[in-house]
N, C-alpha and C positions, 0 to 999 in steps of 0.2 A: 760798238767798241766794248771790249771785254776788260773788266777791271782786273789788274794783276793782284797777286797775293800781297805784295808790298803796298799797293793802293788800298786794299781792304784793311790792312793793318793800320794805315794812317787815318781811316775814316773816323774812329772814335775821337781822336785828337782834333781833327778838323771840325767835327760836329760840336765838340765842347767849346771850341773857339767861337763858332758861329752862334751857339746858344748864348754864350756870354755877351756877345755883341748885341744880340736881340734883346736880352734882358735889360741892358743899359738903354737901348733906344726906346723901349716900351715902358720904362720905369715911370710910375705915377699916372699912366694914361688909362682911360676907360676902354671898355671893349670896343666901342664904336670908333676909337682913335688908334688902337694898336695896329701895327703893320707886321707883315711876315707872310709865311705860307703855312698851309695845312695840307699834308699829303695823305690821301686816303687810298686804300687798296680794297676793291670790292668786286665780287663775282658779278657777271653780267645780269643774272636774273634778279639779284637783290638790288643792284643799282637801278634797274629799270622800274621795278614794281614797288620798292619799299623806301627808297632813299630820297625821293623828290621832296616830301615835306621837310625832311631834315635839311637838305641843301638850301631850300627857300628860307627856313628859319635862321640858318647859320649866316647866310649872306645878309640877312636883315640885321642880325645882332652885331656882326663884325664885318662891315662892308669893305674895309681896307685890307682884309686878309685874302691872299690869293689862294683859291681852292684848286688843288691839283688832284684830280680823281682818275685813278688808273683802274680800268676794268680788266682784271686778270683772273686766271684760273684759280679755283679754290685751293688747290694744293700748293700754290706759289705764295700765298698770303703770309703764312708764318715766316717764311724766309725773307719776305720783303720787310717785315718788322725787325727781324734779326739784323739784316743788312743796313737798316736805316733808310731804305728807299721809300718807306711809308711810315707815317706817324701812328696811324690807326688802321687796323684792318677790320672789316665786317665780313663774317663768314658763317657757314654752317658748322656745327660742332665737329670736332675731330677726336680720334682715338688717342692722339699724341700731340703734345705741345713742347717746344723747346724750353729749357729751364729759364731762359732769359725773357720769356714771353708771359705776360699776365693776360689771362682770358676770363671774361665775365659774361654771364648769360644776358641776352638781349631780348629775345622773343621766342615764340613757339610757332610751329607750322606743321601741316600734314602734307603728304604726297598722294598723287594719284597716277595710276597707269592710264593713259589716254590713247584713243584710237580715232580714226576717221569714222564718221557715221556710215561711210561706204565700205568699211572693212568687212572682210569675209567673216560671217558669224561663227564659222567653224574654228576660227583661230582665236576666239576671245575667251576661252576657258583657261585661266591662269591659276586655278585652284586645284584641279585634279593633277596628281603627280604623274611622272614618267611619260612626258610628252616630247615630241620633236616637232617644232613649228617652223615652216619656211617663211619666216618674217624676221626683220631686223629691228633692234632697238635703235632709236635715234637719240643722240645726246650731245651736249656741249660741255658737260662737266663729268668726264669718265671717272674721276677720283673724288667727286663730291660725296659727302657722307651718305646721303640718301640713295645715290646711285650704287655705291658699294653695298649698302644694305639690301637693295633689290637684287644685286648679283648673288648675295648669300641666299636670299629667298629662292631664286631660281635653282641654285645648286641643291638646296635642301629638298625642293620639290622634284628634282631631276627633270627640269624643263630646259630643253636645249633649243636655242634660237640661232639664226644666222649671225655672222659677225656684225659688230656695231657699225652704224653709219654715223660718222663724226661731223659735227657742225661747229661753227665758231660762235654762234649766238643762240640764245633761247628763242628769239623770234624766228630764226631759220629752222630750228627744231619744230616749233609749232606749225609753221607753214608746210613743212614736209609731211608731218603727220596728217594735217588737214587734207593734203593731196594724196593720202593713202600710200605713202612710200614706206611706212613702218609705224611703230608705236614708240611711246616715250613715257618715262617716269619723270614727273615735274612737280614742283611745289604748287599747292593749290592756289596760292596768292598770284601765281603767274598765269593762270588760265581761267579766271573768274568770268571774264567777258565771253570767251569762246564756249564755255560750258553753258552760259545763259542763252547764247545764240544758237547752240546746237552744232557749231562748227567742229567741236571736239566732243567725244563722249567718254565717260569713265568706264574702265574695265575693272571688275572686281578682283582684288587680291587680298590676302590675309593681313596686309600692312596698312589697310585703309584707315584704321583708327589709331595707328601709332603716332605719338607726338614726338617731333624732332625739335631741337633747340638751335636757335641762331645765337651767335656770340660776337663780341668785339674784343680785339686784342691790341695790346701796345707793349712797348719794351719797358721792363721793370726798372732799368737803369737810366732811362731817358728823362730829362727834365720835363715836367708837365707845364709847358708854357701856357699862358692865358688862352691861346687859341685851341690847344689840345684839351685843356680843362673844360672850356666851353663846349667843345665837340662831345666830350664824354657826358656832360650834363644834358645836352640836347638829345643825344642818342637814347639815354635812359628815360627821358620825359616823353619823347615822340615815338620811339620805336618799341 
């Protein structure tokens, strides 16, 4: 069901009413007693590999809060905060943020270009410029910051590849690369086990040592309920 413009215009008023009701219901209660919901928007790779300690700690601290975790594409998270369909978004850094969104640094990570150990060795040079390679990149976040950075890198090197192979999840991306269907640029935290086992191997690029930032975002005009305040506190402590 698609929300009409009239419905979108009513959302701020509806949210204000619901927030007021929630404040009354939770007045004077401890974190372990408060009730309500916390809506999170998180890309697949961050949710799978980074968020489990946070989710465990949050459930322990506020057991009566219903956690609603939506795994969505990186480019959709800012809009989810603007629309109010998410209270907090966890994401990789962006070049642009809406004026109504507050974004704060959360952590740092690196990326690697990875290939199957059975990949053709002649295709693994991504440093020498002016190449045409009959191989595809496999990705699940085509507009993720690090993916766009790698696209710029290829353009600067004048390295041309076959069209993208698109997947819905980071696990599908890794499985396809392991089966030598293409190569992928992924955050290092998502492939630690595969690198140790030799199921994936790194391919040298000039971006290997570059540091990228992860961030969390929330709406600057939204009431910071106890459950949102707790989430922000735990994010900064754990992640």
